[in-house]
N, C-alpha and C positions, 0 to 999 in steps of 0.2 A: 507550683504549676505555672505561675505567672513570670517567674524569672527565666528569661530565654537566652541570655548570653552574659559572659563575663570574660574579661581579658585585660591585656596590658599592651600599650603602645609606647615606643620610645624613639628618640632621635628623629622627630618629624616636625621641626620648627615650632616646638612647644615653648621655648624660652623667649622671654621678652627681648633678649639680645639677638636671637635668631631673626625675629621679624622686624625689629627696629632698624637693622642694617638695610632692609629693603623697603623702608617707608611705612611700616605698619603691617598688621596681620592681613588686612584686605589685599594689599599689594603682594604679600607673600603668597597667598592662595592663587592669585592671578599668575604669578611668576612660576608656580610649581604645580600646574595642572597635570603634568606628565611625569612627575617624580616627587620624592619625599624631601628633597632639599638637603639630604644627608646620606653619605655613603654607608653609614652605620645604622640605618633605619631597621628596626626589628619590631615584631608583634607576635602575640600568642594568645589565642582566644578559644573559648569553648561555647558551642551552641547546644542548648537543651530544648528539645521539641517533642511533639507527638507525631507518631507515624501517620502519614496521610491516609494510609490504607487501614490502619487500626489505631484509632485515637487513644486506646488504653495502653499502647506500647510507647515507651519513651525512647527517643533516639538522642544520641550524644555525638557531636561532631567537632573535631578540632579544626580551627581556622588558623593556620600558622604560616610563618614565612618559609620560603625555600632555602634562603641563605642564612644560616644560624648566626653568622658573625656580622650580618648587616649588608644592605645593598640599597642604592639610591632608588631603584625600581623593584624592590624585593617582591617577587610574585607571591600570590596567595595560593596555598596548597590546602585543599579541603580533604580531610582524612576522617572517615568514620571511626568511632570509638566504641568499645564494649561498655555498655552502661553499668555493668556490674564491677568490672575491674578498672574502668576509666583509662584504659590503654588503647592506643590506636590498633585497629585490626589489621592494617596493611592491605585491606581489600577495598577496591573501589576508589582509591585516591585520585583526585583530579587537580590539575594545575590551572587556576583561573587567570593567571597572568597578573599584571599590575592593577591594583585597585587603590584609588586615591582616597584613603581613609580620612585624612584631614579635611578634604573637600566634601566628600559624599556621605560619610558614615553618620547616621542619625540626622541627616539633612533633608528636609522637604521644603524647598523654597516657596512653593505655592501656599504652604500653611504658615511658615514663619521663616523669613530669610536669614534669621540668626540661629536657626536650629542646628544641632550638631555638637558633639562633645568638644571638638577642637575649638570651635568658635566660643563656646561657653567658657573654656579656660582663659582665653584671651580677653573676651569682653569684660569678665569680672576679675581679671588678673588674679587668679586663684592662688592663695598662699599655702604654704606647707600646713597640712592638717585640715584644710577646708574640704567640705563636701557640698555638692550642689547638684540638683536635677537640671537636666537640659530642658529646653522647650519641647512640647509634644510634637511627634512627627509620625509619618506613616511607614510602617515596617512592611517591606515587600520581598525580602530575600527568601522567606520560607512561607508556606501556607499554614494557617489562613492569614491573609493580609489583615493588619489591624493597626490601631493606634498604639504608640509605644513611647516610653520615656527612658532616659539613661541617667544613672547616678554616676558622678565623676569625682575622683580624688586625684589631684595633681601629684606627681612624683618629682622630688628634688634630689639632686646629687647628695646634698646634706640631708640625711634621713632623720635628723632631730626635729621635734615639733616645737615651734616657737610659742611663747606666751602671747597673750593679747597685746601686751605692751611692746613686745618685740615685733609683732606683726605690724603695728602702727609705725614703728621705726623703719621696717622694711619697705612699707608703702611710701613713706616719706623720703626714702633714699638715704636714711641715716644709719642703716645697718645692712651689711652685705651678707646674704644667706646662701649664696651659691646659685647655680643655674637650675631652672626647671627643665627636666629632661624627659619626662614621660607622663603617662596617665593610666590610672586604673579605672575601668569602666564596667558597670553592671547594668544590663538592660531589663526593663519590666514591661510586659505586655499588659495593656490597660483593660482588656476585656473582663478581667477578674472583678473590676469595680461593678460592672453591670450584674454579675452573678451575686455579689454581696447585696446590692440594692434590691434586687428582685426577691431576695429571701427575707426582707424585713417585714414586720407587722406595721403597715402604714395606714390602717383604718380606712382602707379603700382609696387612699391617696396615692401619690407617686412622687418620685424624686428624680431629678436629672442634674448632672454636673457639667459646668461650662468652664473652659479654660479662659481665665480673665484676659490674657493678652490678645487672644485671637477670636474669642467668641464661638469657638467650635464646641459642639456637644461631645463630651468625652464618654459619658456613660448614662444609662437610664435604668430605672427599675422595671420598665416595660421590656419583657423578655423578647418581644418581637422586634424591638428597635435595632436597626443596623446603622452604625455610626459612619460607614463609608459609602460613597456613591458608587454606582457601577461605572467603570471607565468607558469612555466613548469608543475606544478601540483597544484591541489587544496590545499589551506592552505599555499602556498608559498607567500612571500611578493613580489609584483610586483615592479621591480626596474626601475629607470628612465634611459633614454637614455643619453649617453654622446654626445657631439657635434661631436667628431671625428668619431664615428661609428654609426651615426644617420641614421635611415631608410629614413628620409626626404633628398632627393638628394640635394636640394638647401642648406640646413643647413650644410650637410656634405661637399659639395664642397666649400662653403664659409669658413668653419672652416679650411680647408686645406690652405687657403690664410692667415687667421688671426693667427691661432695657429697650424702650421703644425705638431708639436710634441704632440699635445693634451694637452699641459700645458698652462692653462689660467691665471696662477698666475701673470705673468709679462706683460700681455697684457695691453697696455695703450690706453687712448683716443687719437684720431688723426683726422686730417683734412681728407676730402674725398680723397680717392686714386682710381685710375682706374685700374681694373684688369679684367682678363678674368675668368668668372664663367659660367660653363655649356655652353661653346662655345659662350658666349656673353660678350662684354665689359660692365663692371658694375662698378658703383661707390660704394665704400665700406667706411663706417665710423664707427669707434668704439667710444663708450662713456661709462663712468663709472657711476654706481649707488651705492654709499656707504652711508649707513644709520644705525648707531648704531649697527655695526657688520654684517649687511646684505650687502654683497659685490657681486655685479653683474656686468657683462660686457654685454653691449648692442651692437648688430651689426645691422646696417641699410644698406640695399642694394637696389639700384634702377638701372635698365638697362640704359645704356648711351642713347639709342634711345628714351627712355621715356623723358629724360631730354632735348634732342634736340627738340622733338616735343613740349615740354612745352615752350621752348625758342621761337620757331616759333609762337606759339599761343599768348604768352605774352612777347614780347621783352623787355618790361619795367621792368620785374621782374628779379631778380638775381637768377641764378640757384643754387648757393651755399646756399642761404637762404632757398630755398625750400627743400634741402636735409640735412640741419643741424638738426639732430635728437634731439640734445640737446634742441633746441628751441621748437620742437614739444613736446618732453617729458616734458620739463619745463612748457610749456603751459598747458599741461594736469595737471601737479602737481599743478600749480598756480590756475587753475580753480577749481581743487578739494580743494585746500587750501582755495580759496575764498568761496566756498560753505560751507566748514567746518567752516571758520571764521564767516560767517553769522549765521550758526547754533549755533556756540559757543557764539557769541555775544548775540544772543537771550537767550541762556541758562544762560549766565552771568547776563543779565539784569534781568531775572526772579529770578535767585539766589540772586542777589543783593536786589531785591524787597522783596524777602522772608526774607532775613536777616534783612532788614529794618523793616518789619512787626514784625519779631521775637523780634527785639530790642525794638520796640514800646510796644509790649506786655510785655516785661520784665520791661519796665519803669512803665507801669500801675500796674503790679504786685508789684513792689518795692514800689510804692506810697501807695497801699493798705496794704502792709505788715507793714507800719509804724503804723497802728492802728489795726493790726491783732494779736491776741494771738494764735500762733501756738501751744503753750503749756500753760496750766493754770498758772495764777499768784499764786504762793504759798507763804504764809506769816506765820510768827510765832508771837504770841502775846508777848509783852515785859514781861508780867507777867510770862510766861513760860520761855522765853529766858534767863532772868536773873538768873533762877534757874539751868540752864544747867551746869554752872561751866566751860564750854569750848565750842568751836564751835563743834556742833554735825552734823553728816551727815544727809542728807535728809531722808534716810531710817530709821535711828534710831528715829528721831523725828516723822516720819510718824507712826511707830509702836507704839509710845506713844499716838497717836491720838491728837497731838498738832499742826497740820498744818491746815490752812484755804486755801481752793482751790477756786479761782475766775476764772471761765472758759472762759470768753470772755472780750473784752475791755470795753464795755458799763457796764457790770455787775461790773467789778472792779472799774471803774471810779465812778459809783454812790455809791457803797458801801464805798469806801475810802473817799468820800466827808464828811462823818460824823466822821472820825477818823484822827489821826496823822499817817502818813506813812513815813517810813525812808528807804532809799536805801543806804546800806553800800557798798562802793567800796574799794577794797584792792587788793594788790598783794599777790599771794600765796607764802608761805615761805617753801614749800616742793613740790615735784612732786605729792604726793598722798594726804597728809594731809596739808591743807593750814595754820594751826596754831598749829602745834604739841606741841610747848612749851608755848602755851597760852599767847602770847605776844600782840596779837591784840584784842582778846575777851574782856578783862577788859575795854579797851578803848571804844569798841562798847557799852557795857552795860552802862558805865558812860555817854557817849554822848546821848544815847537814854533816860536815866533818866533825863538828863539835859533838853532836849526838851519837855519831858512830863511835868516837873515842870514849865518850862517857858511858856507853853501854858495852864497851869491849868488843865491838864488832868491826871486822874489816869492811872496807868501802863496798865490796861487792855483795854485802849482806844488807845493804841499805837501799831501799827503793823510794823513788821520788815521784810525786804527782804535782805537776804545775800546769796550769791551764793551756798556755801557748804550745806546750809540747804534747800534752795528753789529750787535747781536744782537736779534732780535725778543723783546719782553718779554711780549706778550699771548698769542700763539699758542705753546703749549707744544711742539707738534710741530716747528714751525720753529725754536724755541729749541734743542731737543735736537739737531737737525741742525747748527745753527751751533756749538754747544758741541763736538760731535764733530769739527768742522773747525778748532777753535781752534789746534791745532798747525800747520796749514797756513798760517793767517793770520800766525803768528809768523815762519815761514820766509820769507814773501814781503816782509816789511817791511825797509827799510834799517836803521832804528834801533829799538832796544828800550829804552824808558825806564820805569823803576820810579818811581812817584810815591807817596811814603810819609811825609807830614808827620805829626808827633805829634798825634793826635786821640783822641776817645772814640767807641766804637761806640754809636749811638743806642739800639739794642735791648738788648745785653748789658752796656753801660756798661764794657766792657773797653777797655784802652788799645790803640790801633792806631798803630803807627809802623814804622820800618824793621826793628826787631827782630821784631815780630809778623808783618810781611809775609813774612819768610823762613821762617815756620813754616806758612803757609797752603798747603793741598794744591794748589789750582788755581793759585796764584801759582808754586809750585814746578814745576808742569807746564809753565807758560809759560817759566820759566827753563830747564828741562830741554830743552825743544824748541829754544830759542835756542842753548843750549850745544852740543847734539849736531849741529844743522844747520850751525852756523858754527864747530864745533870749538874752542869756547872762549867767552870773554866779549867778543869783538870787537863794538864798537858797542853795548854794553850799558851803560846809565847809571842812576844813582840820584839822585833829586831829593827832598830832604826839606824844602826851603824855597825860596821864589821866588828865581830867579836863581842858585841853587847846584846845579850839575850835576856829579856825580862819576862817573868811570869805575868800573864794577864790577870787582873783582879776583877772582882764582881762589881766594881764601881760603875762601869758603863753598861751593865746588863740591860737596863730599860731601853737605851738607844739601840743596842745590838739587836734586840728582839723586834724593834719597830721597822721592819723591812720595807713595808709599803711607803713609809714616810722618808725613805732614803732617796738619794740622788741616783738617777739612772741615765746613762749616756744617751739612750734613745730619746728621752725627754729633752735633754740638752740639745740634741740635733734636730728636734722638731719632727721626729718619726718620719724619716725620709721614705718617699714612695708609699705613704700610708701604711707603713709596717705596724704590726701589733705592738702595743706598749709592753715592755718587759714586766711591768707590774701585774699584768694579766697572766703572764707566763708563770709567775711564782705562786699563784693562788693555790693550786693543788699541792705543790710541794710544801707550802706553809701549813696547809690543812693536814697533810700527812704527819708533819712534825708536831702539830697540836695534838693529834690523836696519840702519837707516841708518848708525849708528855702526860696526857690524860690517863693512859693505861698504866703508867708508872708512878702516878702521883702519890701512892701510898708509901713509896720508899722514903725513908727519912731524909736522905740526901737530895731528894728531888722536890721536897715540899716547897722550898723557897722559890724554885723556878715556877712551879705550878701556881703558887699564890701570886707571883708577879704577873703571870699570863692572865689570871683572872682579874687582877686589879687594873691592868692596863689593856684589857680585852678590846674595848672600843677603839683604842688607838692602834693596837697591833693588828687587829682584825676588823677594820672599818666595814660598816654595812655596805658602803658603796661598792666594795669588791667582793665581800664574802656573804652578804645577806644573812641567812639563817644557818649557814653550813656548820659553823662551830656548835650551835645549839643542837642541831641534828646529830652531830658527832657525839656530843655529851650524852644525849638520849641513847644512842646506840651502844656507847661504851658502858653506860650504867645498866643496860639490859643484856649485856653479854653478847651483842650482835657482831662484835669485831674481834672475838677471841681467836677465831681460826683463820684470820686473814693471812694469806700467803703471797709470796712474790709471784708475779705473772711470768710464766716461762713458755716460750713458743716451743712446743714439743717437737716440731719438725725442723728446728733450727740445726744447721750444719755445725754451728759452734757448740750447741748444747750436746750434740752427739760426740764432738771431738773432746769436750771437757769431761764427758762421762766415761771415756775409755779408761781401762785399767792402767794404761801407760801414762796417765795424766799425773800432775804433780801432787794432787790431793792425797793427803794421808801418808806421805813418806818423806824421809829426809832426802833432799835433792841437792846435787852439786850445781855449780854455775854452768857447767857444760850441758847438763841435762836441761837446765833452764833455757839455755840457748837453743837446744833442739826443740823444746816445747814451743818456744817463741817462734822459731822458723816454721814449724808445722801450722801453728795458728795464724801466722801472718798470711800464709797461702789461703787458709780457709776464710779469713776475714775479708779478703779482697772479693771472694765469691759471695760471701754473706752480705757484704756492703752493697753489691750489685742487686741482690735480691731485695734488700731493704729499700733501695732507691727505686727499683721497679715497682714495688708495692705502693710506695708513696706516690 
C-alpha cells in the first residue's frame, strides 16, 4: 500500500563525466532548467495509488515519455492503466509537457535542499550495485499529499556488479567501469509508519519518529497527528512540522527534553531515563533507525504511573523489558521480515521451478535441434565445383543456378543415401575471403575426385558441402540459421575431410596449418559433431597437401571435444559492436550432441566416447557456460523423457510443402537432369521462403 511509484530514468546528466564538463552537478542543474541535457533522454514510470473517490479502489497510471527514442525536452505523457492487466487503457491520456525530473523529482527545497534522487546519486557518487534512500520530501503530485522517500539504484552501461575492492579502485580512479547512464527509482509514502506505530501495545505510552538531518516529525503513534501544515494559500507546498515547534504538545514537550536546541543530528540511542513531561514523570528512551541512508531517531515515552501499575499487575515481568522500544520495533521488523521471507521463499521456489522447467524445455529443444535443419542443406555438385577454379561465395554459385537445396533432415538423409557426400572442414585464411590465395581449394578438388574414383562414382554423383559456398554470406539472418544447423550438415555427409595445408592468415599473419586447425573453436565443433554422431573418427580424414589423405586417429579426441576452450575469431577481434560471443552460440548445439552421445552410450563402439565425455565433463562442459544443463539432460535421458524427441518442422513452410510433393527426389532413383529441375523449383521457393524468414526475424 505504501509503494506509490517505480520507474527508470536515463540520459539525464547522471554520469560524472556529464556534469564535470559543466563544473559540477550544481552548475549542470542551473544550466539545464529547461532541458535534460541530452537528446536521448528517456523515462518510464508507473504510479500506484488509491482512487480519491473510493480509497478501496487501486489506480495504476503510466508516466512515460512521448518520444521513445529520446528527446532533450521529452514530454511527460500520463496514461491510465488497467490494474488487472497492467496495460494502458488508451482512455484519458494527457500530455503534461516537459517536466524537469533531475531538478524537481523528489525535491522539496524548504525541507532539504539536497533532496531528490538525481542529487542523491551525484552527492554520494553512487557505484554499480549501490542502493540508497533519498532525503525525505513532500509528495504533492497526487492526493493525499504526504511525506515520502525514494530508494535509488544507479544504472551503468557496464551491467556487471563490482566487488568492494573494485569499487574502491573505481572511486580512486584506478579502475574504469564505464559511464553511469540511468537510475532505477522506487517511491514509498511514509504514512504507513504512523499506522504501524498506532497499532503497537505501548502500555499507554507513545512513539514518534524524527528525521535526524532535518528534525521533522515523520510519524507518530497518535492517530490524530497530521505531519503536514496547512498551506497558506492554494498551490503552496504543505511543509512538515519539526519536533521543536510541533503543534502536538506531547511531541513538543518531549523534544525539549531530548533535543532542546532542535538539532537531532547528535541524538544517540540511550537506556530509559526518567524526566518530567507535561507535569508527569515519564520514562523516555531514544533509539536509532539507520537503513541505507534513511536515518531516523525514534522516541518512546511512557508515564511512570503506567509502569508502576504494570509492575503491580505482573510482578514477574521486568519493567525495562516492557519499555525497550528496540525490542518492540525489532519485533515488528522481524515479523515483517518473516512474512517477507515466507513470501520470498515461495517466490524463489516458484522461480526455481520455473527455471527448472525452462532448463528442461531447453534440453528438449537441444535434443530436437540435433536433427533439425534450421536452414536448408545447400550442396554443390563436384562436376560444377571443380570448374570454379577457386572457392566461390554462396551468392555467386546461387546466381549460376548450381546449388542444390535440401530443406529438411529426412529429405536430405534420403536423397544423400544414393550419392557420395563430402563435408569439407577448414580454417579461414582471411577475415572475409577464406581462401583468397587459392591454397585450400586445389586440395578439396583433388580429395573429392579421389573419393569419387575410389567409390566408382562419376563426378556428378558426388555432392560437396563447404561453408563459403553452402552458407549465405550476405544475409546475416540466413547465415545465422545455417551456422546453427552446422552440426546437422556434418552428420548427413558420408565423408568428413579436414583441409589444412601450411599457410598464413592474410589478416592476422598467423600460421595456419593442421596444428592451428585443431585449436579453432568452430573446427572443433565440426569434429565433435562428427565424433559423437559416428561414435569415433570413422570416415574422418586429414589433407595437408594435394594427393595426401590420412585417416584421423583418436589421439586428439580430448582436444577435439573441448570446443569451448578453442579459439574463436570473435574473441580475437574483441567482439566488434558488442556482438554475442560464438561460445554462447554453440551451447545448445553441444548440449544436443551430448544428449545424442548419452542416448547411444550403451553401444559398444560408443562407450569410449561417452567415458571420455564423463571424464572430461568439467572441461568440455564448463559450468560458466552450461550450469546444470548436462545433469538435467542425464536425468531426462535416464527417465526416458527424451525418447520421442523429433525435429522441429514448420508445418506451414512453403519448402516443407515443396519437399513433400510426390514429384520430389525422395524415395526414387533420380537422374542429374531431374536433380536440376528439382533444384530450379526449390531455388524459386527458397527466395520466397527466405523473405518470410527475414520478415519473421
